[in-house]
N, C-alpha and C positions, 0 to 999 in steps of 0.2 A: 133611366140613366144610361141604359146600353144605347139608345139613340146618340146620346152625347159622345160616347166612345166611338160609334159609328162616324159621327159627324167630325170628330178629331182626325179619324184616319183619312177621311176623304179630303179634309182641308190640306193634309200633309202631301197627299196625292196630287192634289190640284196645284198646290205650291211648286212641287218638283216637276210637274208637266209644264207648268208657266215658265220657270226658268229654263227647262230643257228645250223649249220651243223658241227660245230667244236667242239673239247672236252669242256666239261663243264668248266674245269678248266682255259680256255683262259680268261674267264671273272675274273677281279680283283676289288674288291670293294675300293681299293686304288691305282689303276693303274694310270698312269700318263697321259691317254688320253681317252676322251669321245666323241662320236658321237651321235647326236639326230636327229631324224625325227619328225617334228613338223606340226601341224595345226595351222596357224597364223592369227589372225585378226589384219589389218593394218587400224587404225582408225585415220584419220588426223583431227586435230583442227584447221581449217582454218580460218585465219584471212587477208582478202585482200583488198588493196586499188587500185582501178581501175582508170586510167587516161586516157584522151583523149588530144593528143596534149601536154601532160606534165602538163594538169589541171585535178585536182581530179573531178570525176563525183560524185556529192552528193548521198549519199545513196547506191552506187553501190558497189557490192562485189562478191565473188565466192566461191563456196564450192567444195571440193574435196571429191570423193566418198569413202565410206569405202569399203574394200575388204577382203575375206578370201582366203588364198593361202597355198600351201605347202611351208615348210622352212625346213632349217637345221643348226645345229651348229657344230663347231669343238672346243674342248675345251683342252687346254694342263694345266696340273698340275704341277707347280714347287714343290709344297708341298701339303699336305692335305688340307691346308687352302688357298693357293694362287694359282690363276689359270687365264688364259688368254683365252677369248672366241672369236671366230668369228662367226657371224650369217649372213645369207643371203638367198636371195630368188629372184624371180622375181615377178612384179606384174602390172597389168594394171589399171589405174585409169581413171575416167571421171571428167571434171571440168564443173560445171555448174554455170551460172550467178545467182545472188541473188539481193535482194534488189531491187533498181530503175531499174535495168536492167535484172530482173528475166524473163522478156518475151523472151529473146534471147535463153534461154534453155542451151543446151549443147555447151560450148564454144571452148573447146578442149578436147582431150584424150592424154595419154601419156603411155609408159611402163617406169618402173623404175627399176634400179639395186641398191639396199640400203644396202651394207654391213655395219655391225656394229661390232667395235671392242672395247672390255670392258675387264678392270682388275677386278678381282672378289676376295672377301673374302667370304670363305666356313665356316659355323659354323657345328660343332657337327660331325666332320668327322667320329667318330667311331659309331654313331647311325644310325638308318634307315631313320629318317628324318633330311634331310641336307639342312637347308636354306642357302641362300647366298645373297649378295649384289654386285653391280658393277656399276662403272662408265667408260666413256670412249667416242668414237666420233663415228658418223655415218655418211657416205658420200651417198649421192643419186645422182646417174647418171639417167638423163632423156634422152629418146631416141625413135625413131619412133613416134615423136609427131604428133597429127593429129588436125585438126581444128574442130572436132565435128560436129554439124549441119551447122555451118558455117554461121550463120545469120549476122555475122560481115563482111564476104566477105573477109576475110585473105587469102593471097596466101600461108602462112604457119605460124606455131606457133614455137616460140623458147622459150625454158625453161632452164634457167641456172643450171647447177648442182649445188649442194649446200653441205655445211658441216656443222654439228651441234654437240652439247654436248648432251649425253646420260646417264641417271641414269637407274638403273635396280635393280629388286629384283626378286627372284625366289626361287624354292625348288626343291629338288631332294628326291624321295622316293625309297629306296632300294627294290628290288624284289628278290636279291640273285643273285649269279653267274654273278656280273657285270652289271646286268639289272636293270634299273631305270624308274619310271614314273617322268615326269617333268611338271612343271607349271612355266611360266615366264611372268613378266611384264616389259617392257621398254618404257621410255619416252624420245623423242628427241625434242629439241628446234633447228629450223633451218629456214632460210629464203631463197627465190628464187626470181628471176625477170622473169617476161613472157612478151613476145611482140607478138601481133598479126601483122605479116608484112604486109604492103600495107594498114594499117588501121589508124595508128597513136594512136592505143589503146594498153595500156600496164599495166602491174600489178605488184605490190610490194605485195608477198605472204608469211605470216607465215604459215607453214604447221603443225609444232609442233605434230607430230602422236604418238599416243599411240599405242604400239605394244604388244598385248596379244597372248601368245602361250601355248599349251599343247601338249605333245606327249612323246614318248618313248626313252630312252638313253641307250647306251651300253659303259661300261668304262673298260678298258684293258690296258695293257702296250704295248707301241710301239714295244718294243724289241722282245715281243712274236710274234708280226705279221711280222715285217720286218726280224727276224731271219729265218723265214720260207721261204723267198723269194729266 
């Protein structure tokens, strides 16, 4: 999966180079499409209930690691005020035991693919500073799950995919010719179930990640790009 991360960074760099090498008039402050390359912090607010044979283990919990990753967004503007944004990335997180089972250490690890789709309202479309708010859904697909240090003796770990509600607030600052600086915060509320196969241990986990991003965006008209193909 490191190759996927490298590929994402390379794609963003190539996109930026392509736009930069084109005519300055390609950028449009009021274009109908924006692409952003971001540095993103994924900060789960974990609350877990751990069970053995269906019975809650008193004081037992789990914590999902914070990660800093590359990410990207694609935004389509229906009007200067109304837009639809797709956010995505790949990340790998570790899961550590806490509370009464903290001595178990790392009890799982997993890759995630967490696309978020939000409907947005953008303020002050004629100014340089353009704040926005959004709401939508985030889906997290868990894959390549691992057993961590496997002090539980599990044959494998199964983590259910999850769907949650997302709120968003952010701002774009115009640099001219369609280029923008961006800062963005998303909060998602979602729940998943975890099973350590062969052990009788399971978990009910609220992930509720805070997703904080900063980066550079480029706004243009799709017709200007597609017309040249």
